[in-house]
C-alpha positions in Angstrom: -14.1 -10.8 28.4 -10.5 -11.9 28.5 -8.6 -10.4 25.6 -5.9 -12.2 23.7 -2.4 -11.6 24.7 0.1 -9.6 22.6 1.3 -11.1 19.4 4.5 -13.1 20.1 7.1 -14.3 17.7 8.4 -17.8 18.2 8.8 -21.2 16.7 6.3 -24.0 16.1 8.7 -26.9 15.5 11.4 -25.3 13.4 9.2 -22.7 11.6 9.3 -19.1 12.7 5.7 -18.0 13.4 3.5 -15.3 14.9 1.1 -16.5 17.6 -1.5 -15.1 20.0 -3.6 -16.6 22.8 -7.4 -16.3 23.4 -10.0 -17.8 25.7 -13.1 -19.3 24.1 -16.0 -17.7 26.0 -19.2 -18.7 24.1 -21.3 -21.2 26.0 -21.1 -24.0 23.5 -17.4 -23.7 22.8 -16.1 -24.5 19.4 -19.1 -26.6 18.2 -20.0 -27.1 14.5 -21.2 -23.6 13.6 -18.3 -21.6 15.2 -15.8 -24.2 13.9 -17.2 -23.7 10.4 -16.9 -19.9 10.7 -13.3 -20.3 12.0 -12.3 -22.6 9.2 -13.9 -20.4 6.6 -12.0 -17.4 8.0 -8.7 -19.3 8.2 -9.2 -20.5 4.6 -9.0 -16.9 3.3 -5.4 -16.6 4.2 -2.3 -18.0 2.4 -0.4 -18.6 5.6 -0.1 -21.9 7.3 -2.3 -21.6 10.4 -2.3 -23.9 13.4 -4.5 -23.9 16.5 -3.3 -25.3 19.8 -5.2 -26.3 22.9 -3.0 -27.7 25.6 -0.7 -30.3 24.1 -2.9 -30.8 21.0 -2.5 -29.0 17.7 -4.6 -28.9 14.6 -4.8 -27.4 11.2 -7.0 -24.3 11.5 -8.2 -24.8 8.0 -9.7 -28.3 8.7 -13.0 -28.6 10.5 -12.2 -32.2 11.5 -8.9 -31.1 13.0 -10.5 -28.2 14.9 -13.4 -30.3 16.3 -11.0 -33.0 17.4 -9.3 -30.5 19.8 -12.5 -30.5 22.0 -12.5 -26.8 22.5 -15.1 -25.9 25.2 -16.1 -22.7 27.0 -13.1 -21.5 29.0 -10.5 -23.3 26.8 -7.4 -21.2 26.2 -6.1 -21.6 22.6 -3.1 -20.3 20.8 -3.2 -19.4 17.1 0.0 -19.8 15.1 0.5 -18.5 11.6 3.4 -18.5 9.2 3.4 -16.9 5.8 2.9 -13.7 3.9 -0.3 -12.7 5.7 0.4 -14.2 9.1 -0.2 -11.1 11.3 -3.6 -10.4 9.6 -4.6 -14.1 9.9 -3.8 -14.3 13.6 -5.6 -11.0 14.4 -8.7 -12.0 12.4 -9.0 -15.4 14.0 -8.4 -14.0 17.5 -11.0 -11.4 16.8 -13.5 -14.0 15.8 -12.9 -16.0 19.0 -13.2 -12.8 21.1 -16.5 -11.9 19.3 -17.9 -15.2 20.7 -18.7 -16.1 17.1 -21.7 -13.8 17.2 -23.3 -15.8 20.0 -24.6 -14.3 23.3 
């Protein structure tokens, strides 16, 4: 299993954020069930959370936004968070991806 990289500090547009990368390894990628789990987990945080795949970005708290990214097995994604619980949000979501959403 490829582990997410170290947490980095940077900017998404003009907003200072924490971000971390992970590779989606479950066979079905980010289909409806894992997307729902991801959005549910993201919704527990106060921070603004964005997920990025390639050149596309989406709101990590929106299932439609997440599914529109077309995240399949092997896709590398980056999670960005900005707010009072940003580090915990990034770590939790990366952990969920690395757990393969409980599949396999």
